[in-house]
MIZA-982924 format. One record per residue (C-alpha): residue number from 1; x, y, z. Coordinates in Angstrom, 2 decimals. Layout:
! MIZA-982924
[rec NUM; [X; Y; Z]]
...
This chain:
! MIZA-982924
[rec 1; [109.54; 124.52; 127.51]]
[rec 2; [106.12; 123.94; 128.84]]
[rec 3; [104.10; 120.89; 127.30]]
[rec 4; [101.51; 123.44; 125.35]]
[rec 5; [104.53; 124.86; 123.64]]
[rec 6; [106.04; 121.58; 123.06]]
[rec 7; [102.99; 120.32; 121.37]]
[rec 8; [102.47; 123.42; 119.48]]
[rec 9; [105.60; 123.13; 117.92]]
[rec 10; [105.06; 119.39; 117.17]]
[rec 11; [101.92; 120.35; 115.65]]
[rec 12; [103.70; 122.88; 113.35]]
[rec 13; [105.83; 120.19; 111.65]]
[rec 14; [102.81; 118.79; 109.93]]
[rec 15; [100.30; 115.86; 109.80]]
[rec 16; [102.31; 112.82; 110.89]]
[rec 17; [101.10; 111.10; 107.55]]
[rec 18; [100.75; 113.91; 105.01]]
[rec 19; [104.51; 115.32; 106.19]]
[rec 20; [106.04; 111.86; 106.45]]
[rec 21; [109.32; 111.76; 105.17]]
[rec 22; [110.10; 108.02; 104.95]]
[rec 23; [113.76; 107.28; 105.60]]
[rec 24; [116.41; 106.64; 108.32]]
[rec 25; [119.23; 109.19; 107.71]]
[rec 26; [117.61; 111.66; 109.34]]
[rec 27; [116.64; 109.41; 112.62]]
[rec 28; [120.25; 108.04; 112.51]]
[rec 29; [121.76; 111.62; 112.66]]
[rec 30; [119.08; 112.55; 115.57]]
[rec 31; [119.84; 109.40; 117.34]]
[rec 32; [123.57; 109.82; 117.07]]
[rec 33; [123.24; 113.38; 118.73]]
[rec 34; [121.29; 112.03; 121.21]]
[rec 35; [123.99; 109.23; 122.42]]
[rec 36; [121.98; 106.37; 120.66]]
[rec 37; [119.31; 105.85; 123.28]]
[rec 38; [117.99; 102.79; 121.59]]
[rec 39; [121.26; 100.85; 122.00]]
[rec 40; [121.11; 98.11; 124.92]]
[rec 41; [117.63; 98.18; 125.28]]
[rec 42; [115.28; 95.47; 124.69]]
[rec 43; [112.46; 95.75; 122.27]]
[rec 44; [109.45; 94.04; 120.75]]
[rec 45; [109.05; 95.86; 117.37]]
[rec 46; [105.46; 95.46; 115.66]]
[rec 47; [104.36; 96.24; 111.98]]
[rec 48; [101.47; 95.41; 110.07]]
[rec 49; [98.31; 97.24; 108.66]]
[rec 50; [95.62; 95.96; 111.06]]
[rec 51; [95.95; 95.02; 114.53]]
[rec 52; [99.22; 96.22; 115.80]]
[rec 53; [97.80; 98.72; 118.36]]
[rec 54; [95.88; 96.01; 119.77]]
[rec 55; [98.42; 93.13; 119.38]]
[rec 56; [101.15; 95.71; 121.15]]
[rec 57; [98.69; 96.63; 124.04]]
[rec 58; [98.32; 92.74; 124.65]]
[rec 59; [101.74; 92.00; 124.44]]
[rec 60; [102.74; 94.99; 126.71]]
[rec 61; [100.09; 93.71; 128.97]]
[rec 62; [101.69; 89.99; 129.14]]
[rec 63; [104.76; 91.53; 130.09]]
[rec 64; [103.72; 93.69; 132.59]]
[rec 65; [101.63; 90.64; 134.27]]
[rec 66; [105.30; 88.89; 134.07]]
[rec 67; [106.76; 91.57; 136.48]]
[rec 68; [108.49; 93.16; 133.63]]
[rec 69; [108.98; 97.02; 133.82]]
[rec 70; [107.54; 97.83; 130.44]]
[rec 71; [107.68; 100.82; 127.73]]
[rec 72; [104.80; 100.99; 125.03]]
[rec 73; [105.05; 103.25; 122.08]]
[rec 74; [101.96; 103.34; 119.69]]
[rec 75; [100.27; 105.72; 117.36]]
[rec 76; [98.16; 108.02; 116.48]]
[rec 77; [96.89; 109.12; 120.00]]
[rec 78; [93.05; 109.58; 120.97]]
[rec 79; [93.39; 112.72; 123.20]]
[rec 80; [96.79; 113.52; 124.28]]
[rec 81; [100.38; 113.11; 122.65]]
[rec 82; [101.25; 111.71; 126.06]]
[rec 83; [99.60; 108.54; 125.12]]
[rec 84; [101.57; 107.49; 122.75]]
[rec 85; [104.71; 106.91; 125.33]]
[rec 86; [103.50; 104.65; 128.24]]
[rec 87; [106.00; 103.54; 130.96]]
[rec 88; [104.80; 100.40; 133.29]]
[rec 89; [101.29; 100.79; 131.44]]
[rec 90; [100.74; 104.46; 132.09]]
[rec 91; [101.17; 107.77; 129.78]]
[rec 92; [104.27; 109.57; 130.60]]
[rec 93; [103.54; 112.81; 132.28]]
[rec 94; [103.49; 116.11; 130.53]]
[rec 95; [106.35; 117.41; 132.23]]
[rec 96; [108.36; 114.17; 130.96]]
[rec 97; [106.94; 114.72; 127.88]]
[rec 98; [108.10; 118.44; 127.34]]
[rec 99; [111.49; 117.59; 128.87]]
[rec 100; [112.00; 114.72; 126.24]]
[rec 101; [110.92; 117.12; 123.45]]
[rec 102; [113.25; 120.01; 124.69]]
[rec 103; [116.37; 117.35; 124.48]]
[rec 104; [115.42; 115.99; 120.96]]
[rec 105; [114.69; 119.85; 119.92]]
[rec 106; [117.73; 121.36; 120.82]]
[rec 107; [119.73; 118.21; 119.23]]
[rec 108; [118.04; 118.69; 116.00]]
[rec 109; [118.64; 122.68; 116.12]]
[rec 110; [122.31; 121.59; 116.75]]
[rec 111; [122.31; 119.31; 113.64]]
[rec 112; [120.69; 122.19; 111.69]]
[rec 113; [123.15; 124.60; 112.47]]
[rec 114; [125.96; 122.34; 112.03]]
[rec 115; [124.62; 121.88; 108.42]]
[rec 116; [124.04; 117.95; 109.23]]
[rec 117; [120.29; 118.21; 108.90]]
[rec 118; [118.55; 120.30; 106.33]]
[rec 119; [115.32; 120.67; 108.29]]
[rec 120; [113.86; 119.66; 111.48]]
[rec 121; [112.69; 115.98; 111.93]]
[rec 122; [108.93; 115.48; 111.14]]
[rec 123; [106.53; 115.02; 114.03]]
[rec 124; [106.78; 111.03; 113.84]]
[rec 125; [110.67; 111.31; 114.14]]
[rec 126; [110.72; 113.66; 116.77]]
[rec 127; [108.28; 112.01; 119.13]]
[rec 128; [109.67; 108.54; 118.25]]
[rec 129; [113.26; 109.84; 119.54]]
[rec 130; [111.63; 111.47; 122.56]]
[rec 131; [110.03; 107.92; 123.11]]
[rec 132; [113.58; 106.25; 123.09]]
[rec 133; [115.39; 109.05; 125.26]]
[rec 134; [112.16; 108.28; 127.66]]
[rec 135; [112.43; 104.50; 127.87]]
[rec 136; [116.29; 104.92; 128.41]]
[rec 137; [115.81; 107.44; 131.10]]
[rec 138; [112.98; 105.72; 132.93]]
[rec 139; [114.47; 102.25; 132.75]]
[rec 140; [111.96; 100.47; 130.46]]
[rec 141; [113.32; 96.83; 130.60]]
[rec 142; [111.32; 95.61; 127.29]]
[rec 143; [109.74; 98.24; 125.22]]
[rec 144; [106.87; 97.18; 122.95]]
[rec 145; [107.44; 99.72; 119.74]]
[rec 146; [104.85; 100.00; 117.15]]
[rec 147; [105.55; 100.98; 113.71]]
[rec 148; [104.24; 104.16; 112.19]]
[rec 149; [104.12; 103.62; 108.56]]
[rec 150; [105.26; 100.78; 106.56]]
[rec 151; [108.43; 99.44; 108.36]]
[rec 152; [111.78; 99.15; 106.07]]
[rec 153; [111.70; 103.13; 105.98]]
[rec 154; [109.93; 103.77; 109.42]]
[rec 155; [111.72; 105.91; 112.43]]
[rec 156; [111.09; 103.09; 114.35]]
[rec 157; [113.50; 100.73; 112.26]]
[rec 158; [116.54; 102.21; 113.96]]
[rec 159; [115.97; 99.42; 116.84]]
[rec 160; [117.60; 95.91; 116.89]]
[rec 161; [114.74; 94.25; 118.71]]
[rec 162; [114.57; 90.88; 120.78]]
[rec 163; [111.70; 89.58; 118.73]]
[rec 164; [109.87; 91.23; 115.59]]
[rec 165; [106.22; 90.55; 114.72]]
[rec 166; [104.00; 91.30; 111.59]]
[rec 167; [100.17; 91.57; 111.95]]
[rec 168; [97.80; 90.98; 109.14]]
[rec 169; [99.18; 93.21; 106.13]]
[rec 170; [96.42; 94.77; 103.94]]
[rec 171; [95.70; 97.60; 101.64]]
[rec 172; [96.56; 100.97; 103.28]]
[rec 173; [99.11; 103.83; 102.63]]
[rec 174; [99.29; 102.97; 99.37]]
[rec 175; [100.99; 106.20; 98.22]]
[rec 176; [103.80; 105.81; 100.62]]
[rec 177; [104.13; 101.99; 100.78]]
[rec 178; [103.27; 100.96; 96.80]]
[rec 179; [100.65; 99.42; 94.79]]
[rec 180; [99.52; 96.04; 95.67]]
[rec 181; [99.88; 93.48; 98.60]]
[rec 182; [103.22; 92.28; 97.58]]
[rec 183; [104.80; 96.14; 97.81]]
[rec 184; [103.25; 96.85; 100.83]]
[rec 185; [104.54; 93.29; 102.64]]
[rec 186; [108.04; 94.01; 101.16]]
[rec 187; [107.91; 97.17; 103.12]]
[rec 188; [106.63; 95.69; 106.38]]
[rec 189; [109.27; 93.00; 105.96]]
[rec 190; [111.82; 95.52; 106.03]]
[rec 191; [111.64; 95.35; 110.14]]
[rec 192; [112.95; 91.83; 109.95]]
[rec 193; [116.79; 91.59; 111.02]]
[rec 194; [119.36; 88.59; 110.74]]
[rec 195; [119.28; 86.75; 113.95]]
[rec 196; [115.93; 88.33; 115.32]]
[rec 197; [113.04; 85.86; 115.78]]
[rec 198; [109.84; 86.76; 113.84]]
[rec 199; [106.27; 85.97; 114.57]]
[rec 200; [103.83; 86.28; 111.49]]
[rec 201; [99.72; 86.44; 111.77]]
[rec 202; [97.71; 84.69; 109.46]]
[rec 203; [98.04; 86.30; 106.29]]
[rec 204; [96.70; 86.43; 102.51]]
[rec 205; [98.51; 84.05; 100.43]]
[rec 206; [100.48; 86.47; 98.55]]
[rec 207; [101.62; 88.33; 101.77]]
[rec 208; [102.65; 85.15; 103.28]]
[rec 209; [104.89; 84.23; 100.37]]
[rec 210; [106.49; 87.51; 100.40]]
[rec 211; [107.18; 87.62; 104.04]]
[rec 212; [108.42; 84.01; 104.22]]
[rec 213; [110.64; 84.69; 101.11]]
[rec 214; [112.39; 87.95; 103.45]]
[rec 215; [112.68; 85.62; 106.77]]
[rec 216; [114.31; 82.81; 104.48]]
[rec 217; [116.76; 85.39; 102.89]]
[rec 218; [117.88; 86.37; 106.53]]
[rec 219; [117.93; 82.63; 107.62]]
[rec 220; [114.95; 83.28; 109.97]]
[rec 221; [112.60; 80.41; 110.78]]
[rec 222; [109.47; 82.36; 111.49]]
[rec 223; [106.54; 81.63; 114.07]]
[rec 224; [103.42; 81.41; 112.47]]
[rec 225; [100.35; 81.81; 114.44]]
[rec 226; [98.91; 79.07; 112.40]]
[rec 227; [100.85; 76.66; 115.15]]
[rec 228; [98.46; 78.14; 117.72]]
[rec 229; [94.52; 76.74; 117.01]]
[rec 230; [91.89; 77.88; 119.11]]
[rec 231; [89.36; 75.66; 120.83]]
[rec 232; [86.25; 76.52; 122.71]]
[rec 233; [85.68; 79.93; 121.17]]
[rec 234; [82.81; 81.86; 122.77]]
[rec 235; [82.41; 85.22; 121.52]]
[rec 236; [80.36; 87.81; 123.14]]
[rec 237; [79.63; 91.60; 122.40]]
[rec 238; [82.09; 92.55; 124.91]]
[rec 239; [85.17; 89.87; 123.88]]
[rec 240; [86.14; 86.33; 123.48]]
[rec 241; [86.68; 83.43; 125.70]]
[rec 242; [88.85; 80.34; 124.03]]
[rec 243; [91.63; 78.03; 124.78]]
[rec 244; [94.90; 78.34; 122.69]]
[rec 245; [96.60; 75.31; 121.97]]
[rec 246; [100.21; 75.52; 120.68]]
[rec 247; [103.39; 74.44; 122.29]]
[rec 248; [101.39; 74.73; 125.80]]
[rec 249; [97.58; 75.02; 126.26]]
[rec 250; [96.20; 78.50; 127.65]]
[rec 251; [92.78; 79.04; 128.63]]
[rec 252; [92.12; 83.08; 127.32]]
[rec 253; [89.83; 85.55; 128.44]]
[rec 254; [90.13; 88.56; 125.75]]
[rec 255; [88.41; 91.90; 126.93]]
[rec 256; [88.89; 93.36; 123.25]]
[rec 257; [85.59; 93.00; 121.19]]
[rec 258; [85.39; 91.58; 117.76]]
[rec 259; [86.09; 88.32; 116.00]]
[rec 260; [89.49; 90.00; 114.42]]
[rec 261; [90.58; 90.11; 118.14]]
[rec 262; [91.31; 86.65; 118.56]]
[rec 263; [93.69; 86.55; 115.85]]
[rec 264; [95.56; 89.55; 117.49]]
[rec 265; [95.60; 87.73; 120.82]]
[rec 266; [97.04; 84.75; 119.23]]
[rec 267; [99.75; 86.80; 117.64]]
[rec 268; [100.40; 88.21; 121.23]]
[rec 269; [100.34; 84.78; 122.72]]
[rec 270; [102.60; 83.46; 120.26]]
[rec 271; [105.11; 86.62; 120.68]]
[rec 272; [105.06; 86.26; 124.54]]
[rec 273; [105.63; 82.46; 124.40]]
[rec 274; [108.53; 83.02; 122.01]]
[rec 275; [110.13; 85.52; 124.62]]
[rec 276; [109.93; 82.69; 126.99]]
[rec 277; [106.98; 83.93; 129.38]]
[rec 278; [104.82; 81.54; 131.29]]
[rec 279; [101.18; 80.75; 130.15]]
[rec 280; [99.94; 82.12; 133.51]]
[rec 281; [101.45; 85.62; 132.76]]
[rec 282; [100.17; 85.40; 129.39]]
[rec 283; [96.41; 84.79; 130.18]]
[rec 284; [96.76; 87.24; 133.05]]
[rec 285; [98.12; 90.02; 130.59]]
[rec 286; [95.35; 89.31; 127.98]]
[rec 287; [92.81; 89.42; 130.50]]
[rec 288; [93.84; 92.98; 131.86]]
[rec 289; [94.57; 94.45; 128.35]]
[rec 290; [92.76; 97.97; 127.90]]
[rec 291; [92.53; 99.52; 124.30]]
[rec 292; [90.39; 102.13; 124.17]]
[rec 293; [88.66; 103.26; 121.03]]
[rec 294; [88.60; 99.99; 119.46]]
[rec 295; [84.74; 98.37; 119.52]]
[rec 296; [84.51; 100.15; 122.66]]
[rec 297; [80.98; 100.10; 124.40]]
[rec 298; [80.79; 103.57; 126.20]]
[rec 299; [77.14; 103.71; 127.35]]
[rec 300; [73.63; 101.76; 127.16]]
[rec 301; [70.17; 102.28; 126.38]]
[rec 302; [70.90; 103.09; 123.53]]
[rec 303; [74.28; 101.28; 123.35]]
[rec 304; [76.95; 103.70; 122.09]]
[rec 305; [80.18; 102.10; 120.69]]
[rec 306; [83.26; 103.89; 119.62]]
[rec 307; [85.46; 102.22; 116.69]]
[rec 308; [88.64; 103.72; 114.87]]
[rec 309; [87.68; 101.77; 111.80]]
[rec 310; [90.23; 103.75; 109.31]]
[rec 311; [90.60; 101.33; 106.44]]
[rec 312; [88.59; 98.59; 104.41]]
[rec 313; [90.24; 96.01; 106.13]]
[rec 314; [89.03; 97.65; 109.42]]
[rec 315; [85.53; 98.65; 108.23]]
[rec 316; [85.33; 94.72; 107.36]]
[rec 317; [86.21; 93.70; 111.10]]
[rec 318; [83.38; 96.38; 112.46]]
[rec 319; [80.71; 94.92; 109.49]]
[rec 320; [81.39; 91.29; 110.79]]
[rec 321; [80.79; 92.73; 114.45]]
[rec 322; [77.80; 94.43; 113.66]]
[rec 323; [76.18; 91.22; 111.60]]
[rec 324; [77.02; 88.93; 114.30]]
[rec 325; [75.75; 90.94; 117.16]]
[rec 326; [73.44; 93.65; 116.14]]
[rec 327; [72.02; 92.41; 113.00]]
[rec 328; [68.35; 92.62; 114.89]]
[rec 329; [68.92; 95.96; 116.11]]
[rec 330; [68.28; 99.47; 114.54]]
[rec 331; [72.12; 100.75; 113.66]]
[rec 332; [72.82; 104.20; 113.54]]
[rec 333; [76.44; 104.95; 112.09]]
[rec 334; [78.06; 108.40; 112.67]]
[rec 335; [80.76; 108.61; 110.27]]
[rec 336; [83.63; 110.65; 109.41]]
[rec 337; [87.09; 110.09; 107.93]]
[rec 338; [90.56; 111.40; 106.32]]
[rec 339; [90.74; 112.33; 102.66]]
[rec 340; [93.48; 110.16; 102.24]]
[rec 341; [91.25; 106.98; 103.09]]
[rec 342; [89.21; 104.49; 101.11]]
[rec 343; [86.02; 106.44; 102.07]]
[rec 344; [83.61; 105.34; 99.08]]
[rec 345; [85.03; 101.44; 100.02]]
[rec 346; [84.57; 101.63; 103.47]]
[rec 347; [81.03; 103.27; 103.07]]
[rec 348; [80.21; 100.39; 100.87]]
[rec 349; [80.91; 97.69; 103.28]]
[rec 350; [79.53; 99.73; 106.54]]
[rec 351; [76.46; 101.77; 104.97]]
[rec 352; [74.21; 98.86; 104.03]]
[rec 353; [74.34; 97.55; 107.96]]
[rec 354; [72.83; 100.73; 109.02]]
[rec 355; [69.44; 101.76; 109.21]]
[rec 356; [70.17; 105.70; 109.60]]
[rec 357; [73.65; 107.39; 108.46]]
[rec 358; [75.07; 110.73; 110.00]]
[rec 359; [78.08; 111.95; 108.09]]
[rec 360; [80.41; 114.14; 110.11]]
[rec 361; [83.71; 115.84; 109.93]]
[rec 362; [86.50; 115.22; 112.62]]
[rec 363; [88.22; 118.37; 113.82]]
[rec 364; [91.13; 117.87; 111.45]]
[rec 365; [92.62; 119.58; 108.47]]
[rec 366; [93.03; 116.31; 106.77]]
[rec 367; [89.38; 115.19; 107.21]]
[rec 368; [86.70; 115.06; 104.47]]
[rec 369; [84.16; 117.55; 104.90]]
[rec 370; [80.73; 115.99; 105.51]]
[rec 371; [79.43; 117.98; 102.90]]
[rec 372; [81.74; 116.70; 100.14]]
[rec 373; [81.32; 113.24; 101.35]]
[rec 374; [77.88; 113.41; 100.85]]
[rec 375; [78.44; 113.79; 97.18]]
[rec 376; [80.64; 110.65; 97.22]]
[rec 377; [78.27; 108.04; 99.09]]
[rec 378; [74.68; 107.31; 99.30]]
[rec 379; [72.22; 105.67; 101.72]]
[rec 380; [68.29; 105.90; 101.91]]
[rec 381; [68.54; 107.56; 105.24]]
[rec 382; [71.75; 109.84; 104.87]]
[rec 383; [71.88; 113.40; 106.78]]
[rec 384; [75.35; 115.49; 107.20]]
[rec 385; [75.95; 117.06; 110.32]]
[rec 386; [79.42; 118.99; 110.24]]
[rec 387; [80.14; 119.17; 114.15]]
[rec 388; [80.49; 115.61; 116.34]]
[rec 389; [78.66; 116.87; 119.02]]
[rec 390; [75.56; 117.83; 117.00]]
[rec 391; [75.98; 114.54; 115.16]]
[rec 392; [75.93; 112.31; 118.48]]
[rec 393; [73.23; 114.47; 120.09]]
[rec 394; [70.94; 113.95; 116.95]]
[rec 395; [71.62; 110.28; 117.23]]
[rec 396; [70.94; 110.09; 120.81]]
[rec 397; [67.64; 112.35; 120.78]]
[rec 398; [66.06; 109.98; 118.01]]
[rec 399; [67.57; 106.54; 118.51]]
[rec 400; [64.96; 104.21; 120.46]]
[rec 401; [66.50; 102.34; 123.70]]
[rec 402; [67.10; 99.03; 122.05]]
[rec 403; [69.05; 100.74; 118.99]]
[rec 404; [72.82; 100.87; 118.66]]
[rec 405; [75.03; 104.02; 117.98]]
[rec 406; [78.46; 103.20; 116.17]]
[rec 407; [80.95; 106.37; 116.01]]
[rec 408; [83.50; 105.03; 113.28]]
[rec 409; [85.85; 105.47; 110.47]]
[rec 410; [89.02; 107.56; 112.28]]
[rec 411; [90.50; 107.43; 115.36]]
[rec 412; [90.40; 111.19; 115.04]]
[rec 413; [86.91; 110.84; 115.33]]
[rec 414; [86.89; 108.33; 118.33]]
[rec 415; [89.29; 110.74; 120.01]]
[rec 416; [86.94; 113.38; 119.86]]
[rec 417; [84.01; 111.50; 120.98]]
[rec 418; [85.89; 110.11; 124.25]]
[rec 419; [86.50; 113.52; 124.90]]
[rec 420; [83.21; 114.76; 124.26]]
[rec 421; [82.07; 111.85; 126.85]]
[rec 422; [84.85; 112.78; 129.31]]
[rec 423; [86.39; 109.30; 129.26]]
[rec 424; [90.00; 109.04; 130.10]]
């Protein structure tokens, strides 16, 4: 099967969030049919609401700096589905992706024919199984595995990891995970397993209590990032420098922008230290981390920054960044979002910081049409431009060289922007 055919079939299974079916029965049957590719493999399993991807990227980079042949599984992708599955820091090839799809798809079809599955596994379940097959076949020594949705019933929760990690928990996907932070934290804590150490990032009090209770019930003494302190912090628009002080002192240069990335870096540091890797590898790995689409500065005069802030916590992080570094500049915000997101709340956080707001629509079925979004939000200088290419051209045409243009609201929108700009 060709890569294009594989991707077309995957998309026909429906959007990975809207068509999500939480539960592990389908994955168990599928992985059984595939010979349990996850067994005997080493994983770092990462859940949370915000910072999962960045934390995964830093952990994986640290492992690579220590000489480990790594796997990395993240979602969503920005441009191509191959980005989700990486070996030794690089996306798998289209041929490897399509071969893995064919393997998983044929197993699913056999299960359906035998009456062991009622329907084909979902998009996310299928790609997760493909990733596990590829990590086995391509010899990943340690794989960093990002949870897709929640944790307890997520397709990735078929693994027994060497280490579990939970990044900050906040409001998102409440339709699936339950109302309130305690319910959401319960779902995230579902990745914890007896005998598996866990690293917890700093959390809100009600979340910290819930996670601690789950760890205690399993006899786990969690490692909190509060055991690591930040000294000599220097924040810049392009990242941060600081000394991480814990069981060791590690000078850190973090190339990921935003104050929130300091906490994500501490989480990665705590994880890599818990795995027994030396300070030199930890520092080198974080320094070499690349994670596109998150406060990614892509051009100058005017500055153009891409950020996939897709929920209120992400919007707050972006707002803090704008207030810290661009308070004295005229800010243009090109904003587009998905229908299942808290768009009015995010607009309330971000729009007051912008001198000009251009509403647009990501090229996705779940996107809020910019005309409909215009009825939900308010701003004294508000325009609606359906196509991102036209919205960006408008901002670049009218912005002064000293202005700053931000494209935000959805990782899908950021992916479109990167494609438009010819970024890899």
